[in-house]
C-alpha positions in Angstrom: 33.2 17.1 26.0 31.6 15.2 23.1 27.9 14.7 23.2 26.3 11.3 22.7 25.0 12.6 19.4 28.4 13.6 18.1 29.9 10.3 19.4 27.2 8.3 17.6 27.7 10.4 14.4 31.5 9.7 14.4 30.9 6.0 15.0 28.2 5.8 12.3 30.4 7.6 9.9 33.3 5.2 10.5 31.0 2.2 10.1 29.4 3.7 6.9 32.9 4.3 5.3 34.1 0.8 6.2 31.0 -0.8 4.8 31.1 1.2 1.6 34.7 0.2 1.0 33.7 -3.5 1.2 30.7 -3.1 -1.2 30.8 -3.7 -4.9 29.7 -0.8 -7.2 26.5 -2.7 -8.2 25.6 -3.1 -4.5 25.8 0.6 -4.0 23.4 1.1 -6.9 21.1 -1.7 -5.8 20.7 -0.3 -2.3 20.7 3.3 -3.5 23.3 4.3 -1.0 24.6 7.9 -1.6 28.2 8.7 -1.3 28.6 11.3 1.5 31.5 13.7 1.7 31.4 14.9 5.3 30.8 13.1 8.6 28.1 15.5 9.6 26.1 14.4 6.6 25.6 10.9 8.1 22.4 12.2 9.8 20.8 12.5 6.4 20.8 8.7 6.1 20.1 7.3 9.5 17.1 7.2 11.9 17.3 6.3 15.6 15.5 3.1 16.2 15.9 2.6 20.0 18.0 3.5 23.1 18.4 0.6 25.5 20.1 0.1 28.9 20.9 -3.6 28.6 23.6 -5.1 30.9 26.9 -5.0 32.6 28.6 -5.1 29.2 27.6 -1.5 28.4 25.8 1.4 30.1 23.5 1.9 27.1 23.2 1.3 23.4 21.7 3.4 20.6 20.4 1.5 17.5 19.9 3.1 14.1 18.1 2.2 10.9 20.8 2.6 8.2 20.6 2.1 4.4 23.9 0.3 4.1 22.6 -2.5 6.3 18.8 -2.4 6.3 18.4 -5.9 7.7 20.5 -5.4 10.8 20.9 -1.7 11.2 23.8 -0.3 13.3 24.2 -0.1 17.0 26.6 2.0 19.0 27.5 0.7 22.5 28.6 3.0 25.3 30.5 2.4 28.5 31.4 5.5 30.7 30.2 7.7 27.8 32.8 6.2 25.5 32.0 4.2 22.3 33.1 0.7 23.0 31.6 -1.1 20.0 29.8 -0.5 16.7 28.0 -3.3 15.0 
């Protein structure tokens, strides 16, 4: 069984890779976003901001400060210990 940490790591890695593909090279330099080679390296870039138990929509959500979206961060939403949304 996957842990919440490993599920968050996988979700953050997927979000990181998607956002990197959408960025222009000058944006990568401007925000000083390193290129990671392995999913487990994602923890070098992120910091947990909060864990909330908000509503019927999800059981809980974990929010992170991330360098590829400093303004909004990244939140992983869980229902029945499954990732249902990353934004």
